[in-house]
C-alpha positions, 0 to 999 in steps of 0.5 A, spaced: 500 500 499 502 506 497 500 512 501 499 520 498 503 525 501 498 530 504 493 524 506 490 523 513 494 515 513 500 519 510 500 523 516 499 517 521 504 513 518 509 519 519 507 520 526 508 513 528 515 512 524 517 518 528 515 516 534 518 509 533 524 512 530 525 516 536 523 510 541 518 514 543 515 508 546 511 507 553 514 512 559 519 516 554 515 522 550 516 528 545 513 534 545 507 535 540 510 541 537 516 537 535 511 532 531 510 537 524 518 538 523 520 534 517 513 534 514 512 538 507 510 545 510 504 546 506 501 539 509 503 540 516 495 542 518 495 534 517 499 533 523 494 535 528 488 531 525 492 525 524 494 526 531 487 526 534 485 520 530 491 516 533 489 519 540 482 516 539 484 510 536 488 508 542 495 509 538 498 514 541 497 517 548 498 525 550 500 527 557 501 534 560 509 534 561 512 539 566 518 543 562 523 548 563 518 553 560 512 551 563 507 544 562 506 542 555 503 536 551 507 530 550 506 524 545 508 517 546 507 510 542 503 505 546 506 499 546 501 494 546 498 497 540 505 497 536 504 490 532 497 494 529 500 500 526 506 496 523 502 496 517 501 503 517 508 505 518 510 500 513 505 503 507 509 510 510 516 508 510 515 505 503 512 511 500 518 515 502 523 510 500 525 507 507 525 500 508 520 496 511 520 493 519 520 485 521 515 483 526 520 484 532 521 491 529 529 490 529 530 488 523 529 491 516 526 488 510 528 488 503 523 493 499 
């Protein structure tokens, strides 16, 4: 499955891939405002929509965390839902030319 840049599923795959690549799983978290970095500027509005849908599906959790500048929303992947979203992440990775991820989330599969 190849995703179209700017579609909702492409943005969801981008978020899942970014959180997985940066090891933001479980108790590790990333500020929500950093999620859109690296996504094409003219489609960045899709990130907030994709995040709210992923949050509704229970794939990611968003919590308020204290920082040096007050408190902000931070996001992390739910480890129990990782197997269910591997297909979406691999579809995103295929679209951008990255190798797919294996079932163990450690091996890279050939294209």
